[in-house]
C-alpha positions as CSV (number, residue, x, y, z in Angstrom):
1,M,3.8,-16.6,-51.0
2,M,2.8,-13.6,-48.9
3,M,1.5,-15.9,-46.2
4,K,4.9,-17.2,-45.0
5,P,6.0,-13.9,-43.4
6,L,2.6,-13.3,-41.9
7,L,2.2,-16.7,-40.3
8,P,4.6,-16.1,-37.4
9,L,3.1,-12.6,-36.8
10,L,-0.4,-14.1,-36.7
11,V,0.7,-16.8,-34.2
12,L,2.4,-14.2,-32.1
13,L,-0.8,-12.1,-32.0
14,V,-3.0,-15.1,-31.0
15,L,-0.6,-16.1,-28.2
16,A,-0.4,-12.5,-26.9
17,G,-4.2,-12.3,-26.7
18,C,-4.3,-15.4,-24.6
19,S,-1.8,-14.3,-22.1
20,T,-4.0,-11.8,-20.1
21,V,-3.5,-12.1,-16.4
22,E,-6.5,-11.7,-14.1
23,P,-5.8,-9.9,-10.7
24,P,-6.3,-12.1,-7.6
25,V,-9.8,-12.0,-6.1
26,E,-9.9,-10.3,-2.7
27,Q,-11.6,-12.3,0.0
28,K,-14.8,-10.6,1.1
29,T,-16.7,-11.0,4.3
30,Q,-19.9,-12.9,4.3
31,S,-23.1,-11.1,5.1
32,A,-25.1,-14.0,6.6
33,R,-26.8,-13.3,9.8
34,V,-25.2,-14.5,13.0
35,N,-27.0,-15.8,16.1
36,P,-27.2,-12.8,18.5
37,A,-26.4,-14.9,21.6
38,L,-23.4,-16.3,19.8
39,S,-22.1,-12.9,18.8
40,L,-22.6,-11.4,22.3
41,G,-20.8,-14.4,23.8
42,M,-17.9,-14.0,21.4
43,E,-17.8,-10.2,22.2
44,Q,-17.7,-10.8,25.9
45,L,-15.0,-13.5,25.6
46,C,-13.0,-11.1,23.3
47,K,-13.3,-8.3,25.9
48,D,-12.2,-10.6,28.7
49,S,-9.2,-11.9,26.8
50,A,-8.1,-8.4,25.8
51,A,-8.6,-7.1,29.3
52,Q,-6.4,-9.8,30.6
53,R,-3.7,-9.3,27.9
54,Y,-3.6,-5.5,28.3
55,N,-4.0,-5.6,32.1
56,T,-7.2,-3.5,32.2
57,D,-10.9,-3.8,33.0
58,A,-13.2,-5.3,30.4
59,Q,-15.4,-2.1,30.6
60,K,-12.4,-0.2,29.1
61,I,-12.3,-2.4,26.0
62,D,-14.3,-1.3,22.9
63,V,-15.2,-3.9,20.3
64,T,-15.7,-1.9,17.1
65,G,-15.9,-4.5,14.3
66,F,-17.4,-7.9,13.6
67,E,-16.6,-9.8,10.4
68,R,-17.5,-13.2,9.3
69,F,-15.3,-15.1,6.8
70,Q,-15.7,-18.5,5.2
71,G,-14.7,-20.5,8.2
72,S,-14.1,-18.0,11.0
73,Y,-15.1,-14.7,12.7
74,E,-13.0,-11.7,13.6
75,L,-13.8,-9.0,16.2
76,R,-11.7,-5.9,16.1
77,G,-11.4,-3.5,19.0
78,Y,-9.4,-0.9,21.0
79,T,-8.3,-0.4,24.6
80,A,-8.6,2.9,26.5
81,Q,-5.0,3.6,25.4
82,N,-5.9,3.2,21.7
83,E,-4.1,-0.1,21.4
84,S,-5.8,-2.2,18.7
85,F,-6.4,-5.9,18.7
86,V,-8.2,-8.7,16.8
87,C,-10.0,-11.7,18.3
88,S,-10.4,-14.7,16.1
89,F,-13.0,-17.4,16.5
90,D,-13.7,-20.6,14.5
91,A,-17.0,-21.3,12.6
92,D,-18.6,-22.6,15.8
93,G,-17.7,-19.5,17.8
94,S,-14.9,-21.1,19.8
95,F,-12.1,-18.7,20.7
96,L,-8.9,-19.2,18.7
97,H,-6.5,-16.3,19.5
98,L,-6.0,-12.7,20.3
99,S,-3.7,-10.7,18.0
100,M,-2.3,-7.4,19.1
101,R,-2.0,-4.8,16.3
């Protein structure tokens, strides 16, 4: 007769143990090698687009970061006035857009 009061407590403990929530997995960049000609072309296109957007020379644009994601590439950079931007490219290296940050 001692089992009846313990049964709801046991069920509650089992359910509480199953309710753990895992934190979302952060998307990491891929470390696969990229064709140097493709990356240099993307860098030049990014510099040209940023120079046009910020009304400056391409020589005054610094591209500081290159990241590859599952289906895209991102190049980060700064202008001479420390304005930051991100250029996005698709998996084939085609220019998608320039984001001002």
